[in-house]
C-alpha positions, 0 to 999 in steps of 0.5 A: 079496722083490720085489728078488730076483725082479728078479735075472737068471736063473742057468743052473744047471749040470748035475749037482751045483751048485758051492758058490758062484754069483755074478752081476755080479761086480766084483773089486778087487785092491789090490797093495802097490805101486800102484793097484787092478786091477779085473776084472768078470764076468757070472757066477763059480762056485766048485767046492768039489771042484776049488777052481776058479773059473769066470768068464764074460764077463770084463774086466780093467783093469790100471793102469800100473806101473813094470814094465808098460811099455806103459801100462794093459792092458785084457783081455776074454775070453769065459770062463775058469777058475783055481785059488784059489791063483792059480798057473794060469788059462786063458781060453777063446774070443776074447781081446782085449788093448789097452794104453795105448800103442795096442797091440791083440792078439787070439787064442783062449784062453791060459794064465797060469802064475804060477810062470813068469810066462808068458802063452801061447797055441797059437792064432794071434795078431794084434797091431797097434800104432803102427807095426807089425802082426804075426801068428803061430801061437802066443805066449809073453809073459814078464810079468816082463821084458815080452818077447813071443815069437811063433812059427810062420808069422810075418808082420810089417809095420813102419811105425815111421817113418810112426808117428813112432817113432825118426824124429828126428835123435837116432835117426840113427847 
């Protein structure tokens, strides 16, 4: 019993509690074609009526794969929710993404639609990486073909030559 008294206090939700509340969660997803993906959350709840998971203080590490062309991806979100069937998930609050290639992105909230393979956000996005910086009012990231579409009030700066990207003689026309 002494060990149980040392556990962090869990803030109970107002009204009827969820079916399951987990603290300090580590999730390892083992895909068929590569190393595990690891997600962590301070707390995860499962609601039996809506079949939704809610998570708080989320981080996820996705190792590089043949389809993930920018290297490992690290994601941080203040909170999120998703259905247990994995078709849709939403992140709330600040969302930060970094890649193994040196890309860094920041926005507020986003929605993952597994059916279309699109991660999208309607809030301003700032993205920076080796040789570039770009801001826009919203975005759609097509995961399957690694295509990022940034829309509205776009401001872009390219410094590819300063970053040593495409500056070699073999790149000359």
